[in-house]
N, C-alpha and C positions, 0 to 999 in steps of 0.2 A: 446834904447833896453828897457826901464824901458815903454812907453809907450804902446810898443807891447804886452809885458806882458800885460799890464792892461787891451790892448782890448781885446786879445786872453790868459786868465789864462794859459792853459792847454800848451801854448806856441808853438800850431802848424803855421804851413809855407804855406803862400796863396795858392802853389801848393797843399799841403796835402787836406786843405778844399776844394783848388775845386776838387778834386779828388771824395770826400764823395762826393760832391754835384752831381757830373756826375753819380755817380753811384749809390746810391738814386735816382736819376732822372730818370734813365731806372727802376730801381729794385721795385721801391717805399718803399721797408722796406726790412732791410738787415741787420745782423749779422758786427762786426768788422770783425770777421775773413771772411766773404766770403767778404765783400770790401778791404781790405789787398790783400789777393791771384790775385783779377780781377785786383788792381790796381798798385800794387806792390810788383812782383809773386817772387822779388827775396829774401827778407824778409820772404818766409818761408823757405827757405835752411842757415838762420840766426838764433843762437842761440840756435844751435843744442848739446850743448855740457849743455844746461840745465838737471838737473835729471828726470822730468817727462813732459807728453804730455802738462802737463796743463801748469808747466812755460817757455814750449819754445811756447805755444802759448799767453798766457798772455806777452810776450817779444815782441815777433813777430807783432802784433797788437795792439802794446801800443801808435805808433803816430798816428794811426787812429783813436783810442779810445780819444786821446785828441781834434782830428782836429772836430769829430762831437761832444763833448764837449761845447767846442768851437762855433760851430754854433747852441746849445741847446744857448747856454748863448746868442747869436746874434736874436735867433726867428726864426731861420731858421728850425731847427731838434725837432724832438721830441721823448720823450721813447717810444717805442710801444711795451712793455708788453717781455715778454721771449718765445722763443721756447720752446718745451717738452724737449728738453735738458738741458733747463736752462740758455741757451746765449739770454743776451741783444740784442733786435731787437731795431733798430730806424728808424726813417722816417722822412719827410719834412713835413714843415709848407706851407703854402698857399703861402707865401712869398719863402719859399724855394724852392720849385716846381718851382718858377715862375727865382727865380737866376739859376737854374738847366737847366730851358729852356735857357735862354742867354747864360751858358755854352756849351751847344749841339745843340745851333742854330737850335731852332725847334720852331715852334711857341705853342703858351699854348695848340690848339686842338691838337696836334700831341705829347703833354706826356702821355693822357690815365689817367685811374681812378687809384684809389686806389683799393686793394686789400680788398675781403670782410673781415671784423671784425680785418683784419692786426696781430696782433700779441696777440691778446685778446683770442685766441683760442690756442695759439702754433705756427701758421702760421706756421702750416705743408705746405701745399700748396705753398705759397709765398717760403718758403726755396726749396723747390723740383724745384721751376719755375727759381730760382734765380741759383741751382745747374746744371739745364739743360742749362741754357747761358751761366755758366762757364764751361762747358762738353763741348761745340761746340766750344767754342773760340780757349780752351787749351791756357790760357797765357803762356809766354815763359818769363824764368828771365832773367836778364842782367849778364851775366857770370861777365863781370868787377866788377859788386857791391858783388859777391862773393866770390875774390880770395883771399880774406885772411880768408876764411873759412877753414875747417875741410877738409882735401882730400875726405875724404866718402861724406858731404856736396857737394862737386864741383862736384862730378861725378854724382851724383843721378841731381844735376842741368843740365848736360852736356848732361844725357838720355832726358829730357825735352826738351832741347833746338831741340836736333837731333830727336825727337819724331814726326811723320805729324805734317802736322800746321792746325789749327783748321777753323773754319767758321767766317768770318768776324772780327769786330773789335767792344768794348762796345758801340759804335754810328750805326754799322750796327741792334741795335737789339730794339724793343719797348717792353713794355708788360703793357696786361691789359687794350688791345685796341677795343675800341667799335666798332661796326660794324652793323651800323643801319639799320633795314630791312625798318621802316620808320622813319620820323624824318629827325632830323640833325646831322652832324659829331659829336658836341657839346652837341645835347639833341636828342640822340636815342630812338624809342619810347620803350613801356613793348617789350619784345618778341625780340628784338635784340642778335644778337652774341657779347662773348667778348673775344674775341683772349687773350690764357696767355701771347702769344710771336707771332712779327712778323718779322718774319729775310728778310733785304732785303741787300745782298753781290752779287751784279754783277759779281765784278770782282774776285768771290771764283765761280761763275756760278750757284750761287741762286740767281737771280731777283727778287725774292721775293717767301716768303714760309710763312706759318700759323702754328704756332705748339701749339697743344694741352697736357698739363702735366698731369698725374694722379697718383696719391700715390696707387693705387690697394684697393682703399676705398669705390669708388665710382659705384653704382649701375652700369650694362652698357647701361641700358633701357634709364639714366639720360644722359651719355655720348652719346650716340646717338640719342638723341636729338638736341644735340651741332651742328651735323650735319645739323640737317633739316635746323636749323637755320643759319648755314653758306650757304646751299642752295640758301637759302630767299635771302641772302643781294648775294649771288655772283649773283643772277639773278636780281637785281633790275636795274634799268636805270635811268638814269640822265646826263643833259646836261653839256657839259664841258663846259670851259672860250672860247671856238672855239665855241660855238652853236650847235656844235654834238653831240647829244644823243649814248652814249657809258655807257658799263656797269659803276657803281659807282665806284668800285674798281679804277677803272683807271683812274679816276678824281683826284684819291690821290697817286698812286705809279704806275713805269712802271714796265713796262714787252713786251716781244716781244711779236708781232702781234700773235694773235689765229693761227694761222695755224702753225707757226713755236715753237709753245709753245708748252710743253707737255699735256697741257688739255683745253679745250678753257676761263676755271676759275683756278686760282691757286689751286696749291696743299696743302692739309692740315695734317700735319705729327699726329698721336698720339704715344706719346710717356709717356709706365709706368716704375715707378719706383716701385720695389719689398720695398714695406715700409708695404703697410696694408696687410691684410689677403688672400686677392682674390690672386689668381692666375694669373702673367701676361700674360701668355700663357691662361689661361682661357679667361679672360679680352679681349684679342684679338680678339678669336676666335667670342664672342658672338658680339660684337660690330662689327665686316664685317659682321654677318648674318644680325645683326639689321640694318646696314645700306647699304645693299645690292642694291636697288634702285639705291643709288649717283653712286657706284665704277663699279656695272657688267655692260660689254662689251652686247651691243644690237645689233643684227646682220639686214641688211639694202642691201639690192641689192648684196647681197651675202659678202661685208663686214662689218668689225666689227667697228661699230663704237667708241669704248674707247677699249684699249687692259684691260680685267680683270687685277685686282691684286691678289697677291696673299699670300695674311697675312700668309700661312701656312708653311713658309721656314725656319723657324728657328729663326727668332729674332722678337724680342718685340715691332718693330714700327706698329702702328695701319692700317688700312687702310687708303688712302688719299681721302678727298673730291673730 
């Protein structure tokens, strides 16, 4: 026991450190709170008798903070600054990313890049990307692990379990994924797209989905340019291992054949988080107008080649490319 404590001064277990590696391997930068909610959701319903929200958060994230500290001592993680709300963020070193790739069973090229600026500028965008993934997964607690908690906590945990399932698991997601318009997957050329999130969950009816998350802080014209880059990437052709030329994205991801798929290329979902001063609905409308050439249907021989999208139906999901 003494040897274990000496190697891992914070006393974290192998399982806890593996959880942190996996989450940071996907998110790249995250808070202990996000790591805990995703990998150990039952802890969200513990320590409910603590007097303040801050003390409850401190208690439920303690084990994962210890695991991150142990990874840092082994050179696998580093401090990444703080969010605008003052929470510490952590990220992996090069060795940590390699270790995470092993745990996630991914090749190094599949791990994606690091968010620009990471935690130096408050990590606002990476935090939004993380919260988008957590909201899509909807982690459910193990009720057996909250059996001894107060009745109110058990009821809340039960409600989370009974709620509709989310989409996929942590391994269904990748972030900061380069989509080269030229160059290679490993070394994309300038002007390439970079997907905030790539989701592959065929078991949930989502073979492949690209997701862009925005805080309502970026100008609509800049968001629209991302769709131009996506289109250039989707149109790029490449020979696969079978020697047959096909869209480059199909050399990496699987999806139904074009005539069976919703579109001849994967959909791109734009999600607005109402953080900044710009209206999410206004952003949706502006981006829809600026990207009209990518999504509006065109008539040919009396048939519509593409079914037009309707961004004005009341939600804040933007147009798909």
